[in-house]
Backbone as a printed PyTorch tensor [residue, N CA C, xyz], in Angstrom:
tensor([[[ 26.5960,  79.9220, -22.7130],
         [ 26.7790,  78.5090, -22.8550],
         [ 26.3690,  77.7580, -21.5830]],

        [[ 26.6740,  78.3400, -20.4040],
         [ 26.3350,  77.6690, -19.1500],
         [ 24.8200,  77.5230, -19.0100]],

        [[ 24.0860,  78.5530, -19.3500],
         [ 22.6200,  78.4900, -19.2550],
         [ 22.0790,  77.4110, -20.1850]],

        [[ 22.6190,  77.3080, -21.3820],
         [ 22.1790,  76.2590, -22.3090],
         [ 22.4500,  74.8760, -21.7340]],

        [[ 23.5860,  74.7210, -21.0750],
         [ 23.8980,  73.4140, -20.4880],
         [ 22.9260,  73.0730, -19.3520]],

        [[ 22.4790,  74.0800, -18.6120],
         [ 21.4700,  73.8550, -17.5630],
         [ 20.1640,  73.3900, -18.2040]],

        [[ 19.7500,  74.0630, -19.2540],
         [ 18.5080,  73.6960, -19.9290],
         [ 18.5660,  72.2690, -20.4600]],

        [[ 19.6820,  71.8930, -21.0240],
         [ 19.8320,  70.5320, -21.5340],
         [ 19.8360,  69.5320, -20.3870]],

        [[ 20.5700,  69.8380, -19.3230],
         [ 20.6780,  68.9230, -18.1800],
         [ 19.3310,  68.5960, -17.5600]],

        [[ 18.4530,  69.5850, -17.4880],
         [ 17.1570,  69.3890, -16.8430],
         [ 16.0200,  69.2010, -17.8420]],

        [[ 16.3720,  68.8330, -19.0720],
         [ 15.3990,  68.5320, -20.1310],
         [ 14.4400,  69.6890, -20.3680]],

        [[ 14.9810,  70.9040, -20.3900],
         [ 14.1720,  72.1010, -20.6170],
         [ 14.6330,  72.8520, -21.8650]],

        [[ 15.3090,  72.1430, -22.7420],
         [ 15.8530,  72.7680, -23.9490],
         [ 14.7730,  73.4660, -24.7720]],

        [[ 13.5730,  72.8970, -24.8050],
         [ 12.4870,  73.4690, -25.5910],
         [ 11.5380,  74.3210, -24.7570]],

        [[ 11.9500,  74.6840, -23.5560],
         [ 11.0950,  75.4890, -22.6740],
         [ 10.8800,  76.8840, -23.2620]],

        [[  9.7220,  77.4110, -23.0040],
         [  9.3840,  78.7470, -23.4770],
         [ 10.0450,  79.7890, -22.5760]],

        [[ 10.6560,  80.7710, -23.1710],
         [ 11.3100,  81.8390, -22.4210],
         [ 10.3020,  82.7810, -21.7780]],

        [[ 10.7740,  83.5600, -20.8220],
         [  9.9240,  84.5310, -20.1340],
         [ 10.6840,  85.8480, -20.0140]],

        [[  9.9470,  86.9310, -19.9640],
         [ 10.5670,  88.2490, -19.8480],
         [ 11.0760,  88.5110, -18.4330]],

        [[ 10.4550,  87.8880, -17.4340],
         [ 10.8710,  88.0740, -16.0520],
         [ 11.2300,  86.7170, -15.4480]],

        [[ 12.1630,  86.6890, -14.5010],
         [ 12.5750,  85.4160, -13.9330],
         [ 11.5570,  84.7950, -12.9700]],

        [[ 10.5330,  85.5570, -12.5900],
         [  9.5210,  85.0420, -11.6720],
         [  8.1810,  85.6590, -12.0620]],

        [[  7.1230,  84.8910, -11.9320],
         [  5.8030,  85.4020, -12.2590],
         [  5.5100,  86.5930, -11.3440]],

        [[  5.2010,  87.7650, -11.9060],
         [  4.9210,  88.9240, -11.0640],
         [  3.7790,  88.6470, -10.0870]],

        [[  4.0150,  88.9760,  -8.8300],
         [  2.9970,  88.7910,  -7.8050],
         [  2.9200,  87.3940,  -7.2270]],

        [[  3.7290,  86.4730,  -7.7560],
         [  3.6980,  85.0960,  -7.2530],
         [  4.3020,  85.0300,  -5.8530]],

        [[  3.6900,  84.2360,  -5.0150],
         [  4.2320,  83.9940,  -3.6820],
         [  4.3340,  82.4940,  -3.4770]],

        [[  5.3660,  82.0890,  -2.8020],
         [  5.5780,  80.6780,  -2.5300],
         [  5.7470,  80.5160,  -1.0310]],

        [[  5.1880,  79.4630,  -0.5080],
         [  5.2550,  79.2470,   0.9340],
         [  5.3780,  77.7650,   1.2290]],

        [[  5.4930,  77.4510,   2.5180],
         [  5.5530,  76.0540,   2.9410],
         [  4.2260,  75.3580,   2.7170]],

        [[  3.1630,  76.1160,   2.5240],
         [  1.8610,  75.5120,   2.2280],
         [  1.8740,  74.8320,   0.8600]],

        [[  2.8270,  75.2050,   0.0070],
         [  2.9710,  74.5880,  -1.3120],
         [  3.7470,  73.2670,  -1.2490]],

        [[  4.3030,  72.9500,  -0.0860],
         [  5.0740,  71.7150,   0.0790],
         [  4.1340,  70.5110,   0.0460]],

        [[  4.6540,  69.3470,  -0.3070],
         [  3.8110,  68.1450,  -0.3640],
         [  3.1870,  67.8330,   0.9950]],

        [[  1.9220,  67.4590,   0.9600],
         [  1.2310,  67.1260,   2.2080],
         [  0.7410,  65.6800,   2.2140]],

        [[  1.1290,  64.9110,   1.1880],
         [  0.7770,  63.4980,   1.1720],
         [  1.9540,  62.6970,   0.6270]],

        [[  1.9140,  61.4090,   0.8630],
         [  3.0320,  60.5440,   0.4910],
         [  3.2780,  60.5110,  -1.0120]],

        [[  2.2240,  60.5250,  -1.8070],
         [  2.3640,  60.4770,  -3.2680],
         [  3.1490,  61.6730,  -3.7800]],

        [[  2.7600,  62.8690,  -3.3540],
         [  3.4640,  64.0780,  -3.7910],
         [  4.8870,  64.1220,  -3.2480]],

        [[  5.0840,  63.6530,  -2.0260],
         [  6.4170,  63.6340,  -1.4350],
         [  7.3460,  62.7330,  -2.2390]],

        [[  6.8670,  61.5600,  -2.6240],
         [  7.6720,  60.6380,  -3.4290],
         [  7.9500,  61.2450,  -4.7950]],

        [[  6.9430,  61.8500,  -5.4010],
         [  7.1150,  62.4700,  -6.7200],
         [  8.1730,  63.5730,  -6.6620]],

        [[  8.0950,  64.4240,  -5.6550],
         [  9.0500,  65.5180,  -5.5370],
         [ 10.4410,  65.0070,  -5.1550]],

        [[ 10.4960,  63.8680,  -4.4720],
         [ 11.7850,  63.2860,  -4.1270],
         [ 12.5630,  62.8470,  -5.3570]],

        [[ 11.8610,  62.6230,  -6.4470],
         [ 12.4930,  62.1940,  -7.6970],
         [ 12.8840,  63.3660,  -8.6020]],

        [[ 12.4750,  64.5730,  -8.2500],
         [ 12.8160,  65.7310,  -9.0810],
         [ 14.1870,  66.2670,  -8.6690]],

        [[ 14.9370,  66.8090,  -9.5900],
         [ 16.2730,  67.3320,  -9.2830],
         [ 16.2140,  68.7880,  -8.7910]],

        [[ 15.3250,  69.0540,  -7.8510],
         [ 15.1160,  70.4250,  -7.3620],
         [ 16.4110,  71.0240,  -6.8150]],

        [[ 17.0580,  70.2930,  -5.9080],
         [ 18.2730,  70.8000,  -5.2800],
         [ 19.3400,  71.0880,  -6.3240]],

        [[ 19.5120,  70.1860,  -7.2680],
         [ 20.5230,  70.3540,  -8.3010],
         [ 20.2160,  71.5560,  -9.1940]],

        [[ 18.9440,  71.7540,  -9.5030],
         [ 18.5500,  72.8960, -10.3350],
         [ 18.8140,  74.2100,  -9.6070]],

        [[ 18.4440,  74.2660,  -8.3250],
         [ 18.6860,  75.4860,  -7.5450],
         [ 20.1810,  75.7720,  -7.4590]],

        [[ 20.9750,  74.7240,  -7.2250],
         [ 22.4260,  74.8960,  -7.1420],
         [ 22.9760,  75.4580,  -8.4530]],

        [[ 22.5220,  74.9310,  -9.5740],
         [ 22.9750,  75.4180, -10.8750],
         [ 22.5640,  76.8650, -11.0950]],

        [[ 21.3440,  77.1900, -10.7030],
         [ 20.8600,  78.5570, -10.8760],
         [ 21.5630,  79.5340,  -9.9310]],

        [[ 21.9400,  79.0750,  -8.7420],
         [ 22.6980,  79.9460,  -7.8280],
         [ 24.0250,  80.3410,  -8.4580]],

        [[ 24.7000,  79.3640,  -9.0400],
         [ 25.9630,  79.6600,  -9.6990],
         [ 25.7410,  80.6490, -10.8420]],

        [[ 24.7100,  80.4210, -11.6320],
         [ 24.4230,  81.3210, -12.7550],
         [ 24.1110,  82.7270, -12.2610]],

        [[ 23.3800,  82.8340, -11.1520],
         [ 23.0220,  84.1670, -10.6380],
         [ 24.2430,  84.9240, -10.1480]],

        [[ 25.2340,  84.2090,  -9.6500],
         [ 26.4540,  84.8610,  -9.1690],
         [ 27.3850,  85.1850, -10.3320]],

        [[ 27.5280,  84.2460, -11.2570],
         [ 28.5090,  84.3860, -12.3230],
         [ 28.0440,  85.2460, -13.4970]],

        [[ 26.8000,  85.0550, -13.9380],
         [ 26.4070,  85.7220, -15.1830],
         [ 25.0190,  86.3540, -15.1750]],

        [[ 24.1520,  85.9520, -14.2490],
         [ 22.7610,  86.3950, -14.3040],
         [ 22.2660,  86.9510, -12.9640]],

        [[ 22.7570,  88.1060, -12.5340],
         [ 22.3030,  88.6530, -11.2530],
         [ 20.8110,  88.9760, -11.2380]],

        [[ 20.2000,  89.0650, -12.3990],
         [ 18.7720,  89.3800, -12.4630],
         [ 17.9000,  88.2480, -11.9200]],

        [[ 18.4400,  87.0310, -11.7940],
         [ 17.6410,  85.9230, -11.2720],
         [ 17.9190,  85.6550,  -9.7940]],

        [[ 18.7760,  86.4510,  -9.1740],
         [ 19.1970,  86.2090,  -7.7870],
         [ 18.0220,  86.1890,  -6.8140]],

        [[ 17.0990,  87.1330,  -6.9190],
         [ 15.9580,  87.1670,  -5.9950],
         [ 15.1060,  85.9140,  -6.1330]],

        [[ 14.8290,  85.5160,  -7.3500],
         [ 14.0090,  84.3270,  -7.5860],
         [ 14.6940,  83.0800,  -7.0430]],

        [[ 15.9700,  82.9280,  -7.3190],
         [ 16.7050,  81.7660,  -6.8350],
         [ 16.7440,  81.7660,  -5.3070]],

        [[ 16.9530,  82.9170,  -4.7290],
         [ 16.9600,  83.0230,  -3.2650],
         [ 15.6120,  82.6320,  -2.6750]],

        [[ 14.5490,  83.0950,  -3.2870],
         [ 13.2000,  82.7690,  -2.8170],
         [ 12.9510,  81.2680,  -2.8950]],

        [[ 13.2830,  80.6660,  -4.0090],
         [ 13.0170,  79.2400,  -4.1980],
         [ 13.9690,  78.3530,  -3.4050]],

        [[ 15.1410,  78.8630,  -3.0620],
         [ 16.0820,  78.0550,  -2.2870],
         [ 15.6100,  77.8660,  -0.8460]],

        [[ 14.6520,  78.6390,  -0.4060],
         [ 14.0990,  78.4830,   0.9400],
         [ 13.3740,  77.1460,   1.0960]],

        [[ 13.0310,  76.5090,  -0.0070],
         [ 12.2320,  75.2850,   0.0330],
         [ 13.0450,  74.0440,  -0.3290]],

        [[ 14.3580,  74.1110,  -0.1830],
         [ 15.2130,  72.9770,  -0.5300],
         [ 14.8940,  71.7350,   0.2970]],

        [[ 14.4870,  71.9190,   1.5340],
         [ 14.2340,  70.7840,   2.4160],
         [ 13.0070,  69.9790,   1.9910]],

        [[ 11.9650,  70.6610,   1.5180],
         [ 10.7260,  69.9710,   1.1640],
         [ 10.0010,  70.7420,   0.0620]],

        [[ 10.5370,  70.7310,  -1.1580],
         [  9.8980,  71.5050,  -2.2380],
         [  8.6010,  70.8530,  -2.7040]],

        [[  7.6940,  71.7020,  -3.1360],
         [  6.4330,  71.2240,  -3.6800],
         [  6.4070,  71.3620,  -5.1890]],

        [[  5.3390,  70.9060,  -5.7650],
         [  5.1810,  70.9660,  -7.2190],
         [  5.2000,  72.4150,  -7.6990]],

        [[  4.5560,  73.3100,  -6.9490],
         [  4.5590,  74.7360,  -7.3310],
         [  5.9730,  75.3000,  -7.3350]],

        [[  6.7910,  74.8620,  -6.3950],
         [  8.1790,  75.3370,  -6.3440],
         [  8.9570,  74.8330,  -7.5510]],

        [[  8.7600,  73.5630,  -7.8890],
         [  9.4630,  72.9930,  -9.0520],
         [  9.0270,  73.6850, -10.3310]],

        [[  7.7380,  73.9430, -10.4750],
         [  7.2440,  74.6450, -11.6680],
         [  7.8860,  76.0350, -11.7610]],

        [[  8.0660,  76.6970, -10.6240],
         [  8.6920,  78.0240, -10.6310],
         [ 10.1640,  77.9350, -11.0520]],

        [[ 10.8450,  76.8790, -10.6350],
         [ 12.2290,  76.6800, -11.0520],
         [ 12.3110,  76.5170, -12.5660]],

        [[ 11.4030,  75.7180, -13.0970],
         [ 11.4220,  75.4850, -14.5490],
         [ 11.0760,  76.7440, -15.3030]]])
């Protein structure tokens, strides 16, 4: 039920499921962070921090299989990029 509430909260109710919590071989870095004002403003409007917080709780309470992915993506809380947000979704 908690996972469903996360999907509804972030308007991902109709999102396609995946077999793995992270794209195999994917790497994320600070180079994926916004490098211009337009992208920075766009990412400032996304609920990245809130999504990561919700997923951290889920990884501790019910879904330990997503812990590595959540940990990896939480490194970019200060300045997430579009690639980071797409990985969260």
